[in-house]
C-alpha positions in Angstrom: 0.0 0.0 0.0 2.9 2.4 0.9 4.7 1.5 -2.3 1.5 2.2 -4.3 1.3 5.7 -2.7 4.9 6.4 -3.6 4.1 5.6 -7.2 0.7 7.3 -7.5 1.8 10.9 -6.8 4.7 11.0 -9.3 2.6 9.2 -11.9 -0.3 11.6 -11.4 2.0 14.6 -11.8 3.6 13.1 -14.9 0.2 12.5 -16.6 -1.3 15.8 -15.6 1.8 17.9 -16.7 2.0 15.9 -20.0 -1.7 16.7 -20.6 -1.4 20.5 -19.8 1.7 21.0 -21.9 0.3 18.9 -24.8 -2.7 21.2 -24.9 -0.3 24.2 -25.1 1.7 22.4 -27.8 -1.5 21.6 -29.9 -3.7 24.6 -29.3 -1.4 27.6 -29.3 -0.6 28.7 -32.8 2.8 30.4 -31.9 5.1 27.8 -30.4 5.3 28.4 -26.7 7.6 25.6 -25.7 11.3 26.4 -26.1 12.4 23.3 -27.9 9.6 23.7 -30.4 10.9 27.1 -31.3 14.4 25.6 -31.8 13.3 22.7 -34.1 10.0 21.2 -35.3 8.7 18.5 -33.0 11.0 19.6 -30.2 8.1 20.5 -28.0 7.1 16.9 -27.6 10.6 16.0 -26.4 10.4 18.9 -23.9 7.0 17.7 -22.7 8.5 14.3 -21.9 11.5 15.8 -20.1 9.5 18.3 -18.0 6.9 15.7 -17.1 9.5 13.2 -16.0 11.3 16.0 -14.0 7.9 16.8 -12.4 7.4 13.2 -11.4 11.0 13.1 -9.9 10.1 16.3 -7.9 6.9 14.7 -6.6 8.8 11.6 -5.5 11.4 13.7 -3.6 8.8 16.0 -2.1 6.5 13.3 -0.8 8.6 12.7 2.3 7.9 15.4 5.0 11.3 15.0 6.6 13.2 15.9 3.5 10.7 17.9 1.5 12.0 21.3 2.9 15.5 20.6 1.5 14.2 19.4 -1.9 11.7 22.3 -2.2 14.6 24.8 -2.0 16.6 22.8 -4.5 13.8 22.7 -7.1 13.0 26.3 -6.5 16.6 27.3 -7.1 16.6 25.2 -10.3 13.5 27.1 -11.5 15.1 30.5 -10.7 18.4 29.7 -12.4 16.6 28.4 -15.5 14.4 31.5 -15.6 17.3 34.0 -15.4 19.5 31.9 -17.8 16.7 32.2 -20.4 16.4 35.9 -19.7 20.1 36.4 -20.4 19.9 34.3 -23.6 16.9 36.4 -24.6 18.8 39.6 -24.2 22.2 38.6 -25.6 21.4 35.7 -28.0 17.9 35.5 -29.5 14.3 36.6 -28.7 13.1 33.0 -29.0 14.1 32.7 -25.4 11.5 35.3 -24.4 8.0 34.1 -23.9 6.2 36.8 -25.9 9.3 37.8 -28.0 9.4 41.1 -26.1 11.6 42.0 -23.1 9.8 42.8 -19.8 11.5 43.7 -16.5 11.8 40.6 -14.4 10.8 42.4 -11.2 7.8 41.1 -9.2 6.5 44.6 -8.4 6.1 45.2 -12.1 3.3 42.6 -12.3 1.3 45.2 -10.3 2.8 48.5 -11.6 3.2 47.4 -15.2 -0.5 46.8 -16.1 -1.5 50.0 -14.1 1.0 52.1 -16.0 0.3 50.7 -19.4 -3.5 50.3 -18.9 -3.5 46.8 -20.3 -3.4 43.2 -19.0 -0.1 41.3 -18.6 0.5 37.6 -19.4 2.6 37.4 -16.2 -0.2 38.8 -14.1 -2.7 36.3 -15.6 -0.3 33.4 -14.9 0.2 34.7 -11.4 -3.5 35.0 -10.6 -4.1 31.5 -12.0 -1.6 30.0 -9.6 -3.4 31.7 -6.7 -6.6 30.0 -7.7 -5.0 26.6 -7.9 -2.4 26.6 -5.2 -3.0 29.6 -2.9 0.2 31.2 -1.8 2.6 28.7 -3.4 3.8 31.4 -5.8 5.8 32.8 -2.9 7.5 29.5 -2.0 7.7 27.7 -5.4 7.4 29.9 -8.4 8.8 33.4 -7.8 12.2 33.7 -9.4 13.1 36.6 -7.0 12.0 34.6 -4.0 14.5 31.9 -4.6 17.3 34.5 -4.3 15.8 35.8 -1.0 15.7 32.2 0.2 19.4 31.8 -0.6 20.3 34.9 1.4 18.2 33.9 4.4 20.1 30.6 4.8 20.6 29.5 8.4 18.7 29.0 11.6 15.8 31.4 11.7 15.6 34.0 14.4 12.6 33.2 16.7 11.8 36.9 17.3 8.9 38.1 15.2 9.4 41.0 12.8 8.1 44.3 14.4 5.6 46.5 12.5 5.5 43.9 9.7 2.0 44.9 8.5 2.9 48.6 8.3 6.0 48.0 6.1 4.2 45.5 3.8 1.2 47.8 3.1 3.3 50.9 2.8 5.4 49.4 0.0 2.3 48.1 -1.8 0.6 51.5 -1.6 3.7 53.3 -2.9 4.0 50.9 -5.9 0.3 51.4 -6.8 0.5 55.2 -6.3 3.7 55.5 -8.2 2.3 53.5 -11.2 -0.9 55.6 -11.2 1.1 58.8 -11.1 3.4 57.7 -13.9 0.3 56.9 -16.0 -1.4 60.3 -15.2 1.8 62.2 -16.0 2.4 60.1 -19.2 5.9 59.3 -18.0 8.2 58.1 -20.8 8.8 54.4 -20.9 12.5 54.9 -20.3 11.9 56.7 -17.0 9.3 54.1 -15.9 11.8 51.4 -16.7 14.5 53.1 -14.5 11.9 53.3 -11.7 11.2 49.6 -12.1 14.9 48.7 -12.1 15.4 50.8 -9.0 12.7 48.8 -7.3 14.5 45.6 -8.2 17.9 46.9 -7.0 16.3 48.0 -3.7 14.8 44.5 -3.3 18.3 42.9 -3.7 19.7 45.3 -1.2 17.0 44.3 1.3 18.1 40.7 0.8 21.8 41.4 1.3 21.4 43.8 4.2 18.5 42.2 6.1 17.6 38.7 4.9 21.2 37.6 5.3 21.5 39.1 8.8 18.1 38.0 10.2 18.1 34.5 8.4 14.5 35.4 7.4 13.1 36.2 4.0 12.7 39.9 4.7 12.3 40.8 1.0 9.4 38.4 0.5 7.7 39.0 3.9 8.0 42.8 4.1 9.2 44.4 0.9 7.7 42.6 -2.0 4.2 44.0 -2.9 3.3 40.8 -4.8 3.9 39.0 -1.5 1.3 41.2 0.2 -1.2 40.7 -2.6 -0.7 36.9 -2.2 -1.2 37.2 1.6 -4.8 38.4 0.8 -5.7 36.5 -2.3 -4.6 33.2 -0.8 -7.9 33.0 1.1 -9.8 32.4 -2.2 -8.0 29.0 -2.2 -9.4 26.4 0.3 -6.0 25.0 1.4 -5.0 25.9 4.9 -2.2 25.1 7.4 -3.4 24.4 10.9 -1.9 23.5 14.3 -3.8 21.0 16.4 -4.1 20.5 20.2 -1.2 18.1 20.4 1.2 21.0 19.9 3.5 21.3 23.0 4.8 24.8 22.1 8.4 23.8 21.6 8.8 26.4 18.9 11.0 24.1 16.8 8.9 25.0 13.7 9.7 28.6 14.2 13.4 28.0 13.3 12.3 26.5 10.0 9.9 29.2 8.9 11.5 31.9 6.7 8.2 33.9 6.3 7.8 35.0 9.9 4.5 33.0 10.1 5.1 30.9 13.2 5.7 33.2 16.2 4.7 32.2 19.7 1.4 34.2 19.2 0.7 32.3 16.0 1.3 29.0 17.6 -1.0 29.8 20.6 -3.7 30.8 18.1 -3.3 27.3 16.5 -2.7 28.7 13.0 0.2 30.1 11.1 0.3 33.9 10.6 -0.7 36.1 7.7 2.5 35.6 5.8 2.3 31.8 5.6 3.0 30.4 2.1 2.0 26.8 2.8 5.6 25.8 1.9 5.4 22.9 4.5 9.0 23.4 5.8 7.6 23.4 9.3 6.3 19.9 9.0 9.9 18.5 9.0 10.6 20.2 12.4 7.4 19.2 14.2 8.2 16.0 16.2 4.6 15.7 17.4 3.2 16.1 13.9 0.9 18.9 15.2 1.1 21.0 12.0 -0.8 19.8 9.0 -2.5 20.8 5.8 -6.2 21.2 5.7 -8.6 21.0 2.8 -12.3 20.9 3.6 -12.9 17.5 5.3 -10.2 15.5 3.5 -7.8 13.7 5.9 -4.3 15.4 6.4 -2.2 12.9 4.5 -4.5 13.0 1.4 -4.7 16.8 1.7 -0.9 17.1 1.7 -0.6 14.8 -1.4 -3.3 16.8 -3.2 -1.5 20.0 -2.4 1.8 18.5 -3.6 0.1 17.3 -6.8 -1.2 20.7 -7.6 1.9 22.8 -6.7 4.4 20.4 -8.3 2.3 20.2 -11.5 2.1 24.0 -11.7 5.8 24.2 -10.9 6.6 21.8 -13.8 4.4 23.8 -16.2 6.1 27.0 -15.2 9.5 25.4 -15.6 8.5 25.0 -19.3 6.7 28.3 -19.7 8.3 30.6 -17.0 10.1 33.0 -19.3 9.9 36.8 -19.5 
């Protein structure tokens, strides 16, 4: 029975990812898969490779004790692949760019860009679709910038909660929205708007270097990134939750694993992670009493976790194939 469970999740991911990417390969007129752009029929080879990689990720992520380590590895792979394609798109060929046009790879631009241009963005649409399927998994699986913040926050997390977190988060979000609206109203030249966007990205990197590295927490993602704040609110449209049951003895071991400042003593006493929880599941590996668990309606915890992994890893694999600027 246990062996069957180990096979079922990877096989499900393989089949689902194969189906989704096959629909993209067949239905979209302009080739979206990179290998299809390089040579005819290459998309089918890419589908097989990506689906197999998704199955491998599902196999490695299925064990709670090691899932935190593997999540970070797979997340880093995605981020490196994303930025490699960006560099190739800039210096080699525009076939490495999803739409054939270069956009700033800065998370805040998914909010500011559509407001400034007055038109929808494909990245914004992809972002919102992930919220519907996997809640806040964007911030722990799919954000190319977040993987960098995670690397800088390496080490044992400080147990002290971040002070005035809500104030900082909402202030940055309001400034980004106000800045984009002002730029649109003043008809700011695209070059100036691009400089403002690049400045936002540089500021984010400085936050990682100066604060995330020192605090061993993902300060950029938890406080500075406006997309993270949007995710914190929109995640409630998704039914997946993380809960703490009555068997919790308050040892705070989970706090040292949480990089999103979502498991303070107050959060644990309330029996649910805080506002900035991304459902990453890293805390499960630290909880010896197994008091922290995923919740999805009335489904039992183990089936809920496997369902969540199925969805997040499937979306991750599709983004690995499609996640280009």
